[in-house]
C-alpha positions in Angstrom: 17.4 8.2 17.0 18.2 6.6 20.5 19.2 2.9 20.5 19.5 0.5 23.2 21.0 -2.9 22.2 19.8 -6.0 24.5 21.8 -9.6 23.7 19.3 -12.2 23.5 21.2 -14.8 25.3 24.3 -14.5 27.7 26.9 -13.8 24.7 26.9 -10.2 24.1 28.5 -10.7 20.8 25.5 -13.0 19.7 22.0 -12.3 18.4 20.3 -9.2 19.7 17.6 -7.1 20.1 18.3 -3.1 19.0 15.4 -0.9 20.3 14.3 2.3 19.0 11.8 3.7 21.0 9.8 6.5 20.5 9.5 8.9 23.7 5.9 8.7 24.9 4.5 6.4 22.3 1.0 5.6 22.9 1.3 2.4 20.4 2.7 -1.0 20.5 5.9 -2.1 19.2 7.1 -3.5 15.7 9.7 -6.2 15.8 11.6 -5.8 12.6 13.2 -8.9 11.0 15.6 -8.0 8.3 16.2 -10.3 5.0 19.3 -11.4 3.8 18.6 -15.0 2.6 19.8 -16.6 5.8 23.0 -15.6 5.0 23.4 -12.0 6.5 21.1 -9.2 7.4 20.2 -6.4 5.0 21.0 -3.5 7.2 20.1 -0.6 4.8 16.6 -2.0 4.2 15.9 -2.2 7.8 17.6 1.1 8.8 15.1 2.8 6.5 12.4 0.9 7.7 12.9 1.9 11.4 13.3 5.6 10.6 9.7 5.4 8.6 8.2 3.3 11.8 9.6 5.7 14.4 8.1 8.8 12.3 4.9 6.9 12.3 5.0 6.8 16.1 5.9 3.4 16.6 8.5 2.0 18.9 10.9 -0.5 16.9 13.0 -3.6 18.1 15.3 -4.9 15.4 16.2 -8.6 15.8 19.5 -9.6 14.8 19.1 -13.7 14.5 21.6 -16.2 13.8 22.3 -16.8 10.1 24.6 -19.4 8.1 26.5 -21.4 9.0 23.9 -21.5 11.8 21.1 -23.9 10.9 17.4 -24.6 11.8 16.0 -24.2 14.5 18.7 -21.7 15.8 17.4 -18.7 14.0 13.6 -19.6 15.3 15.2 -19.8 18.8 16.4 -16.3 18.1 13.1 -15.0 16.9 10.8 -16.8 19.6 13.4 -15.4 22.3 13.1 -11.8 21.0 9.1 -12.1 21.2 9.2 -13.4 24.8 11.6 -10.8 26.0 9.8 -8.0 24.5 6.6 -9.6 26.3 8.4 -9.7 29.7 10.9 -6.9 29.7 9.8 -4.5 27.3 7.8 -2.3 30.0 11.4 -1.9 31.5 12.8 -0.5 28.3 10.0 2.0 28.0 8.2 0.0 25.4 4.3 -0.4 25.2 4.3 -4.3 24.8 0.4 -4.8 25.1 0.4 -5.6 21.0 3.4 -6.6 19.4 3.6 -6.9 15.3 6.5 -8.7 13.6 7.6 -7.5 10.3 10.1 -9.4 8.2 11.5 -8.8 4.8 12.3 -11.7 2.5 14.0 -14.3 4.5 13.1 -12.5 7.3 9.6 -13.0 6.3 9.9 -16.4 6.4 11.2 -16.3 9.8 8.1 -14.3 11.0 5.8 -16.5 9.0 7.6 -19.2 11.2 6.6 -17.3 14.3 3.0 -17.1 13.0 2.1 -20.7 12.2 4.7 -22.2 14.8 4.7 -20.1 17.7 6.2 -22.1 20.7 6.3 -25.4 18.9 10.4 -25.4 18.8 11.6 -25.8 22.3 14.7 -24.4 23.5 16.3 -25.8 26.6 18.4 -22.5 26.9 15.6 -20.3 26.8 14.4 -19.8 30.5 11.2 -18.2 29.2 10.3 -21.1 26.8 6.8 -22.6 28.3 6.2 -19.5 30.5 5.5 -16.7 27.6 4.2 -17.3 24.3 6.1 -16.1 21.3 3.2 -15.6 19.1 2.9 -12.0 17.4 -0.3 -10.2 17.6 -0.1 -9.5 13.8 2.6 -10.1 11.1 3.7 -8.1 8.0 5.5 -10.2 5.5 7.5 -8.2 2.9 8.2 -10.2 -0.5 8.6 -13.2 1.9 10.3 -16.5 1.4 7.5 -19.0 2.4 7.9 -22.2 0.3 10.9 -24.6 1.4 10.0 -27.6 -0.3 8.2 -26.7 -3.6 8.8 -25.3 -7.0 8.7 -21.6 -5.6 11.5 -22.0 -3.0 14.4 -19.5 -2.7 17.3 -22.1 -2.9 20.0 -19.8 -1.2 17.5 -19.3 1.9 16.5 -23.0 1.9 20.2 -24.4 1.7 21.6 -21.7 4.6 18.6 -22.6 6.8 18.4 -26.3 6.5 21.6 -27.5 4.7 21.8 -29.0 1.3 21.0 -32.5 2.6 17.9 -31.6 4.8 15.2 -34.2 4.6 11.9 -33.8 3.1 10.0 -33.6 6.4 11.9 -30.9 7.7 11.4 -28.7 4.5 7.6 -29.4 4.5 7.6 -28.5 8.4 9.2 -24.9 7.1 7.1 -24.3 4.2 5.1 -22.2 6.3 1.9 -21.9 4.2 1.2 -25.6 5.0 0.9 -25.0 8.6 -1.6 -21.9 8.7 -4.3 -22.5 11.3 -6.9 -20.5 13.0 -4.6 -19.7 15.6 -2.3 -17.8 13.0 -2.5 -14.0 13.9 -3.8 -11.3 11.2 -1.4 -11.1 8.1 -0.4 -8.4 5.5 1.6 -9.5 2.6 3.1 -7.5 -0.3 5.0 -8.8 -3.1 6.0 -7.6 -6.9 4.6 -9.8 -9.7 7.9 -9.0 -11.4 10.1 -10.2 -8.4 12.8 -12.5 -9.9 14.6 -13.5 -6.6 11.6 -14.7 -4.7 8.5 -15.4 -6.8 5.4 -14.1 -5.9 3.7 -17.2 -5.7 5.1 -17.6 -2.1 2.8 -14.8 -0.9 -0.1 -16.1 -3.1 0.2 -19.4 -1.6 0.6 -18.1 2.1 -2.8 -15.5 1.5 -4.5 -18.5 0.1 -3.9 -20.6 3.4 -4.9 -17.9 5.4 -8.2 -17.7 3.6 -8.9 -21.4 3.7 -8.1 -21.2 7.8 -10.4 -18.2 8.3 -7.3 -15.8 9.3 -7.6 -12.1 8.4 -5.2 -11.6 5.5 -4.5 -8.3 3.3 -2.5 -9.2 0.0 -1.1 -6.6 -2.2 0.6 -7.5 -5.6 2.2 -4.9 -7.6 2.4 -5.5 -11.5 6.1 -4.5 -11.4 8.8 -3.9 -8.9 12.0 -5.8 -7.7 13.1 -7.8 -4.6 13.5 -4.7 -2.4 12.5 -1.2 -1.8 14.2 0.7 -4.8 11.2 0.6 -6.9 8.4 3.3 -7.0 5.6 0.7 -6.0 7.2 0.3 -2.6 5.7 3.9 -1.6 2.5 2.7 -2.4 2.8 -0.7 -0.5 4.5 1.1 2.5 1.7 3.2 2.8 -0.9 0.2 2.9 1.6 -1.4 5.5 1.4 1.2 7.8 -2.3 1.5 7.7 -2.6 -1.9 8.4 0.1 -1.4 11.7 -1.9 1.6 12.7 -5.2 -0.4 12.9 -3.5 -3.2 14.7 -1.5 -0.9 17.2 -3.8 2.0 17.7 
């Protein structure tokens, strides 16, 4: 599996995109955003997914974004920058960037959902592509995502690491992404386990409901059992459905 690491900023030790291209791939790109509760990156989860996506014939770009002790808006700056770099430089890297899907797990799902509802909202003075290239993905896949930051279904660790324990209510509401779905939100695929004890399935339910209310195309799958991650048998079924969604969007 070939790899090419591209720093997002001038710091070679900072946030980066790791590219996993498929030779002569006719399909677009999946930008993969790992989970980790905004405290790290779930590497094993993403490695499995990179391999699966490459075998399906998809180019993959895995985003390594800033986490704790870095706070909002730095992770979204990294995600926006990654999307803009893919749009503008992806062809030079041998990628088909005519269509880009962002796929995020858990807290990475929250970051992707933020791209989906707040694309280009947060302006980064250090990003020379800001205001010139949109960071909006063409579709998103949210795998057992963190969505709610202000309500009863929030994941406290993700919230506190992203926003800080003394974060004001307005910021928490802004980052509760289901509250900001609009007609501009791209098509969405969600999957979650009803028995997820870490991030309640209501996170996916409220986002799907917001999509329906806004007229956004949405596909939602809830398994009656399963954990927070890919270790349970139901994941294989969810994965096949997600791949079918990606095929439709990138074919």
